Phi, psi and omega in degrees: 000128185263122185234145174239123190293143172236197182288147175067223184263352182282142180236143173279119176269121183244075190288347179287345174289144174290156177311333181272003172092003179266164179272147180280159183234150175300325186299319187277348191106132186289147176279129182261129176244122177258117183267112190239149171167165178300158174295129180098357184265355177098038178295322181292315182297319170303309175308317174295319178299320179286333176294320173305312184292318175296317181292326177292340177275008176086012180275151172272111187248139173238127169256132184246125180251130175271133185052037164075057170278092189289351182292332181300324180299331183259002181255332184267163177301148184299334183284349185275135190273119177238125183227154179247132183233125181250154178297325178298311185292324177298312181294326172293319177298323184289315173301319181292322179294331174280007180087011174264044190307309184289318180300315182298315181297316179293325177293318180296313180297325180283341183079013180276351187297318180295331183281316178306310179294327178290331183289341176245111185299132170094351184291317182304312179295323184293317181290332175290320175293325173303318174296321173302312181301321183293322176293323182290335183263000185282347175074033181249338184230146174277330184220134172241127186251124177255122176274089192285170179287169182301170194310308182306313177295315185300317180295322178287331170303312178296321185272351180297328180300307185289328178297317175297323179297326178289340182251342183251119184273343179193179177094184198281335172293318183296321185292325175291315175313306181304310182308309186293315177302321177295326177293306188298328190263001181265105187292344177280332193254333187214147179205144181262129181252119185262125184247140180206173173245157180284053181235148185308306186286322173301322177291314178302317177295326176299317174301311178295325177298319182293323180293318173299320178300316179291336187278349175247015172064029174271134181290140175274120182255009175135162176232145183228124173260118183272168167053041174283133178288123184294141178299336190287347179273356177279139186253103181258101184258130171308144181309320182299316184285326187297315184307338186262359179285150170295147190301323185293321177293319175300318177294327174297315182294319179300317184296317182300312176296324177299315177301310182300317177298318179294323178302309180296324177300312180301322180293315179299318177297323176295311186300319181294317181293327181284329185068033187200152176280167183234168172263124179253132178246122188291149181294138181272149184280351181230153181264350178277082183284140179216182185295316191290321178301314186291326174292330176293310175308316184296315183295319179295325178283318190251340181059236175294152188305139183273126180205000000 
């Protein structure tokens, strides 16, 4: 994990950098970043944030959304390539690549292709990861960022490769699984970025997720804590002044302080479990996210281009 020190204990996670601190190149094969985390912690926002950061570093970036998360198109820089991959389309492409053109087209037109994929456990996940591998090896991008599914599906996706290798003894499916496994286990080519919030359940699940990442030999590339309450919003009033406040106002202040303390406790607990520092992204004052706001977050996090 490559980090750049910022103010306080927070660090800027620049996972597009190779383990030796250099930039990846399309010629050597794109670096693949898997953005993982519990639902609702801001994986898509983080994917866009990383796309802004990598683009600012001068890299050619591809962002992959699974099953058409259209918001990434309006959150990423115009120069970033954003594509959508579904399990059905990835399976169709795989069958086409294997020479089953007419068969694949008939399955797709009839709507049966999803049923075919579901009938073979792990196939859907393998063909999606195979599509990511194909993009990464195409020589057109320096970095490929995958906005991965929520934690439960993501862990099964990563483990599906070894699961298929255990049951498939030969043929193109095994070859595809071996190719994907080699990519996932190459620390120079692939890394997982874990996204969480400073809340008890997301932190607990993120700690378990990192353990699962290690168990499938995928390199851990950094952790990002989203929606952190800024310290500057805390109001520290002397007791004498506080005693003159209306009780409703005092209760609001006390609740804000308690939330902040719990948030800092969860972040500290996460850092202790990781044995590493994390990058903190401040909570936005609006829920109406757009490209300019993400660019502002990226500028705040990375400042000058990271290289």
